[in-house]
N, C-alpha and C positions, 0 to 999 in steps of 0.2 A: 476283373478282380474277383477272387473267390469270397465266400462268406467270412466275416471277421467276428471274433469272439467279443462279447460285451464285457467291458472292463468292470472290475469289482470296485465300486466306489463306496461300499459300506464302511470301509475302514480308511481313514485319511492317511495318505503317505506322510511319513515324518519329513521334516525339512532336510535331514541328511540323505533321505532316499532320492531327493531331487539333486542328484550329484552331477549329472551331465545336463547342461542347459545350453540351448541354441538361442542365439540372438540374430534375428533377421533384420538387416538394415544397419549399416555401420556408419551412419552419420554421427553428428556430435552426441546425440542422446544414446544411440546404440553403442557407441564406443565407450561412453561413460558407464553404462550398465555393465558392459563386458568387463571393464576394469574392476567394478565393485564385486562382481561374481568371482572373477579370477583371484583377486586378492583374498577372498573369503574361502578359498580352497576348492571351488567348483571347477569342473572341467567345462570349458566354454568353447562352443562351436560358433564362430562368427561367420555369417553368410551375407554376402552382398554381390549382386551381379556385376558391380563395377570393381574391377581388380584394383584400381587406384584407391578407392575407398577402403578396401581391405588392407592394402599396404599402409595407408595412413593410420588405420586403427591400430595396427601392430606398432607403428612408430610412436603413436600417442601413448600406448601402454608402456613401451620401453622408456619413454621420457618421464612418465608419471612415476614409475617404479624407481627410476634412477634418482628422482628428487626425493622419494621416500627414503632411499638408502642414505643420501646426502644428509638428510635431517635425522638420521638414526632411528627412523620409525620401523624399518625392516632391515634385515641383514642382506648381504649380496646373495647368499644361498637362497633365502626366501624369495628374493627377486627373480632369480633364475628359475625357481620352481614355478612361480606365478606365470612367467613368460612361457614356460613349457606347457602350461595348462590351456593356453589360448591358441587355437588353430583356426585358420580362415579358409573359406571355400566360396565358390561362386554358384553353387547349385543347391537347391532345397533338399536334394537327396541326402546331403550331409547331416540332416537333422534326424535321420532314421532311428538313431539310438538315443535321442534326447529324452529325458524325463519331463522336461518343461521347455516350451518354445515361447520366446517373447519376441513379437514382431514390433518394430519401430520404423516401418517404412513411412514415406510421406502421407499426410492426411488426405487421402483420396480413397473413397469407399471401394471403387472398382479394383484399385490396386491391392488393397487389403483383402478383398474377397478372393482375388486370384491367389494371393499368398496362402490364405487359409485352405483353399481348394487344393493347392499343391501339397500342403502339409498333410491334409487328410489322406492323400494317396501314399505317403511315405512313413508317417510316424506310427508308433505302436498304439494299440487301442486304449492304453491307460495313460498316454502322454497328455499332459495338460497344455492347452494352447492359450496364450495370453496376448492381448492386444495392448499396445502402449498408447492408444488413442486418448485424446482428451476432448474430442469434439464429435466423433462419430458414434453411432449406436452400437454398443456391445451386443445388445439383444439381436439386432439385425444380422451382425456377423455370426453370432452363435446359431441363429435359425438357419442360415445358409450353409452351416457346417454339417458334416455327417454325424457328429456327436456333440450336440449343443451343450450337453451337461458338463463337458470338460472345458468349455470356453469361458473365459472371464477377462477382465481388464486389470492391468497392473500399471499404474501411472506413476513413474518416477519423475522427479523434478530436476531441472538443469541448474548447475552441473550435478549429475547423479552421484559422483563420489562424495560431494560435500553436503548435499541437501538430505535431510533426515526423513522427510515425509515420503510415504508411498501410499497411494490410494488404491485399495483392492476393490475392484468393481464387479459386483455380481448382477446377472440378469435374472429374470424369473425362471430361466432354464438351467442356471448353473447349479451343479451339485455342491452342497455345503462342504463336502469333504475336499473338493478342489480349492474352495476359498480358504479353508482351514490350512491346507498344505502351503499355499502361497503366502498366507499371512505369517505362518511360522517361519517360512524361508526369509521373509522380509526382516523379521526380528533377528534371525540368525545372522543377517547381513549387517546388523547394527542400525537398522532403520526403525522408524516409528510408523507402523501401518495403521490406517483407519479404514473401516468397512463402509462403503457407500453403494448406493443404488445407481442404476444406469440412467443418467440424464446428462445432456451436454455440459461440459466444463466440470462436472462432479462438484466437489465442495470448493476447493481452493481457486481453480480457474473460473468456476461459476460465479464467484464473488469478484475475483480479480479483473476479469475481462469486461464486466459491466462498468467498473470504475475506470479502466483504461479507455473504454469507448467514450465515456463522458468527458474525460480529459482531452481526447482527440477532438471532440465536438466543441469544447470550450476554446481550444486553440484555433479551430477552423473558423469560429465566430469572431476571432480577433479580440476576444474579451481580455486575454492576457497573453504575453509572449511565452514561447516554449520554455525559456530559461526561468521565467517567473513561476510558471505552473509547476515545473519540476522542483525548483527551490522551495516553493511553498509546501509541497507534500513531503519533501525530505526534512525540512526544518520544523514544520508545523506538526507533523505526525511521526517523525523519527523513522521514516522509511529508508531503506538502503539505497533506493533509486527513485527518481521522479518517474511519473507515468509515461511520458513521451520517450525518455531515454530507454525505459523498459520495453516499450513497443518496438523500438529499433533493435534491441537485443533479442527479443522473442522472434521478430520478423513481422512486418506489417501485414504480409500476405497470410501468415499463420493466424494472426489475431483476427483478421477479417473472416477466415474460414470458421474459427471457433464461434465468433459472434453470429455468423449466419446460421450455424447449427442451433445456437441458443435461442435466437429469435424465432426460428422455425417451430421450436417447441413452446416457447413462452408467449410469443406475440407481444412481448413487452417492448415498448418503444425504446427503453433504455438499452436494450440489446440489439436494436437495429443498427448495423454498422454505420458509423459516421461516414458521410460521402468521401471525406478526405482519405480514408483508409483504402477505399476502392481506387481513387485517383492515383495515390502513390503506388499501390500494388500494380496497377495496369501500366504505369510508367516505368516499372522495374525498380522503383525506389523503395526497396523492401527493408531498409535498415542497415545495420552493420554489415551484414553479409554482402550487400551490394555496394557498400561504401557511402550510401546516402539514403536517408529516410526523413525523419523529422529533423535530424541533424546531418551534417556532412562530416565524413571521417577521412583520415589521411590515406586509407587504402581499404579495399574490400576485405571484410573480416576483422578489421581493426576496431578497437574500442576507444581510440583516441579521436575525439571530436576536434575539428579545426574551424576557424572563423569562416563565415560565409556571409551572404548578403543580408541574412536575418540577424546576425550577431548584434548585440546591443551597442549603442553609440558610446563613445568615450565620455567620461564624466564631465570633461571641460566643454562638451557640446551642449550640456543642459543649461536651462535658463538660470540666471543669477537669482539668488534667494535673499531673504531678509535675515537680519541679525537676531539671534536668540541667545540670551545669556541667563534669563530667569524663566522658570516654568511653574505654572500652577497646576496642581492635581486635585480634582474634586472627587471626594468619596472617602470612605473609611474602611472598606472591605479589603480582602486579600489582594485583589487586582490593583486597587488604588495604592495600597502601601507598597506593592511590588514595583509599580511604575515609578513611584516617588523614589524608591531605592535605586532604581536604574539610572534616573536622571542625576540624583545626588552623587552617586559613585563616579559619574562621568564629568563632574565638576560644575554642574549647573546649580544655581541657587533655586531652591524649591520651596514653594508655599503649599502646604498640605491642608486643604480646607474640608471640613465635614459639617454636619448639621449642628454640631456643638463643639466647643473647644475640648471638652472631655473626650469625645469620640476621636477627634484629630490627634490628641495626645496619646490615646490608646493605639492608634494606627502607627504613630512614630515609635512607640514602645515595641510594636511588632517588628518594625524595621531594625531596631536596636538588637532584638533577639536574633534576627536573620544575620545581621552583620557579625554578631558575636559568634554564631556557628561558623561563619567563614574564617574568623580569627582562630577559632579552636582547630579548624582543619588546615591551617597554614595557608589559606588562600588570600588572606588579607592581613595587613599589619594593624596593630592596635591604634597606631597613629592615623592610618587611613580611615579606620572605623570612626574615630573621634572627629576627623575632618568632615567625613560624610554626614554624620549626625548633626554636626554644627551648621551644615548648609541647609537643613530642613527646618522650616518654621511652621508649626501647627497653627491653625486658625479656625474659628468657629463660624465664619461667614465668608461668602464669596467676594465680599467687598475687598478682602485682602489680595484679590487678584488685580488690583488697579494698575500695577506697574509691570505685570508679567508680559513676556514676549510671546509665550505659548501657553494656552490653557487647555488641559486634557481632562475630560470628564470620564469617570469610571464608576458611575452610579448604577442603580438597578436597571435591568433590561426592560424598561417600560417606556414606550414612546412619549406618553404624556408627561412623565417625570423628566425625561431628557429635554423635551421641548421647553418646559418651564425653566429648567436650568439654563438652557441656551438663551432664553429671553433675558435672564438675569446677567449672564456673561456679556451679552450685547450691551447692557447698560453700564457694567462696572469695568470692563476691560478697555484699555486705551486703544485709540485708532491704530490700525496696523498689526494688532495682536492677532495671532492665529488661534482659532478655536477648533479643537479636535475632539471627536467622539471615539470611544473604544468599542462601540457596538459591534456585535458579531452577527446580528441578524436583522436589525432595523434599518430603514432607509436613511442614509446620511443626509440626503437632500431635505428630508422632513425636519431634521434638526436645523439645517441651514436656513430654511424658510422661516423659522421662528425668530431669526435675527434680521437686522437691517443691513447686514453685510455678508450675504451668502457666499461671496467670492472668497472670504477668509476662512470658510469652514471646510474641514476635510476629515476623513476617517483615519484613525491610527489604531488598527486592531492588533493589540498585543496578545500574546498567548500565555496561559497560566502554567507554571509560575513565571511571572515576567522576568525576574532576575536570571533565570536559567534558560528560558526559551529564546532562540536567536531570531525568530521571525517577527516581522511587523507587516501586516497587509496595509498598504497605503491606498486609501479609497477616495478617488476623485469623483465629485459629482459633475454634472454638466455646467455648473456655475463656478467651480473652484478655479482660482487664478493660477496661472503657470508658476509665478514666483512662490506661491504658497506650497504648491506641490514640490518644487525644487528645494525649498527650505526644509520641509519635513523629511525628504530623502537625506539631506545633509545631516539633519539632527539624528536620524536613525544611525547613520554611519558613526557619528560622534559617540553615541551610546553603545556602539558595537553590536548593533542589530542589523539584520539583513532585510532591507525593504523590498517588497514586491508590489508592483502596481496592478490595480484592478479597478473596474468600474463599480458604480453604486447599484448593485443588484443583490438579491438574497443569497446569503451564504458566502459571498465573495469567492475566493478560490478554494480554500481548505474545506470549509463546511459544505460547500456545494458539491464537492467530490467525496467527502468523507461520509456524510450522513445517508445518502442513498445506498452506499455500500453496507453501512450498519443496518439499515432498514431491510435490505435484501437478506442479510444474515438472519434477522428475526423471522422473515418469511420462510426460510429453510427449516427453522425449528417448528413453526406453525404447521408446515406441511409434513412434519415427521420424517424429513429426508435425512437429517443428521442431528446428533446431539450437540448441546452447548459445548461440551468438552472436545468433541471431535472437530467442530468448526473452529474453536479457538486454537486447537493444536494445528489444524491445517493451515491457518493463516500465519501462525508463528513459524512453523517448520517449513511450509511450502512457499510462503510469500516473504519471509524475513521481517514480518511485522513485529514491533516490540511488544505489542499486546494483542490478544485475540479480540474480536469485535464485542463479545459479551463482557469481557474484563473491562474494556474501554467504556462501554455503555454504563456499567455500574460505577465507574470512577467519575465520568462526566455528570451523571445524574439522569435518570430516565425522564424526569420532568423537563429538564433542560433539552434533552435530546428530542422529546416529543414536540416541544415548542419550535425548535429549529426545523424539524420535519414539516410541521404545519406551515411555517413561513415559506419553505421551499415549494411545497405543494400549491400554496395559494399564488405564488408568483409565476411559476412555470406551467401550472395547470396540467401537468403530466400525470395520468392515472398511476403510473409506476412509482410516483413519489408519494402517494397517499400513505400516511403512517400505518404500519402494520397493526392490526387490531390487538395483537398480544401486547404491544407496547402501550397502547391506550388503556388496556385492562389493568396492567400492572401499575400504571400511574394512578388510575382511579382507585386502586386498592391501597394506595399509599406506599407501594414498594418502589422506592425511588433510587435504590442502589446502595452504595456503601454508607452514605450519610444517614440512611434510616435503618441500616442493618440488614436490609433485604432488597434485592432487585431481581436480576436473573438468577443470582445465587444468594445464599444466606451468609452473613458475616457475624463474627463474634462482636458483641456490643462492648464498647470501651467503658 
């Protein structure tokens, strides 16, 4: 090859000047990216050495644009124009006239290096080269390229046509003009780009895969079933998919590759791939694409799970339970009144006991307001509201629980306070009554041991607001009787809640998976890797989360979050679970989130 001119990178290309774009690798992601580009008016050169993959990419674009016409989102003429802009080839030479090349071949460094070497030989000096990796080093790929200043990462999320987030990844070698051009292109495609540095997983996957790894480890330890882990995170956190189902969708082998790269950099045990990921990958059980992973599917590539040997037993196989017609709820706060409302609406007689009759009556008044809002919104009739309120009896002492079948405490998250309350319940409740704690972080067995009947004690962790949230974590201790467990599950069904079973350890399912993820987000900010806004946007747009981690932390309360982090760290003794210093500093400064007007962000005081 003769000498090549040096590209002028002093002036950034406009997004419109990136008019011809090559996509190398026409798998699911490459095909999706090609569709986005084609429908946005770009000339797209699809390149794949597998002719079948190229044909499938064309067929996928034809089908997607046909659906768009059927839904009247585009005209048939626009569809034909889009199809005409997409051409496929089997040789990298086809990228010679591209303004931008995006490679999305499998996550193998040597394979990607070979693609970049091939592109170096054929593209123009000013062509920008982008890698779609989310696990491998963009810097290393750039350094091995002939022109490292034009190499960057552009990480779309699957499915690319639907997902709004694009992470634009620069290395220390990347020219800012190249980053600016690709960022503007992403905006022109209707995406929301965020700028990130070069580290495995970037923002969204960097947080997501640690969480997925812990879920896999939780399942591997047989702490909870796959169905309960997935239901807990969907219903408890509002996530679109549970973590194990998501691992099957992503590909167990892909997840393992990302985690290996993350662990190589961080040496954080939370990123060390759970052994089960390696076992499944080596057995070829890589998820949906193989027809089996954590779940079994009706065919390779299908998203329809079918029953298998691990599917839960039918309800009639469970142990017989006890009769529950009356319920006592101890406490006067938001959680206590919410739980009392849940039971009363389901037809139970409810005794709502607080430290004084006045407090109990205020809690009942709070329920009346809640029910009134439901009537105003047409969700409840006035007659049903009156019936529900009539079934709630306020009381100023726990002695009112003498005849209840189930006593549920929802008092302060303080072990000494709860143990004293359970000692009282032990004295006042009739034999055979079930005693339940709503603790989210304290050991249930410590409450049980405060009584003379630990076999009757169980955890019922409702989520706030109790009337709206469908999840209840049912926490058995090593002493809980089978019929107590069966009764509580049946009661959950009667109050229209989804019960998930778990053992008596810190965080149960939801908090044990949620708070390390939140803690890792704080560490990203501490390390100046990304901003609060970019991290929140990444998790909402790239992960489908209803709230970003910092929005959620401020809602939950930074003091509450810190307390849970400390409990998790104390129980599991993992250095990676140590609370981020920034969280401790904010709590020490009295910045506790929305309730104080300032947490990670500032809020208007009411």
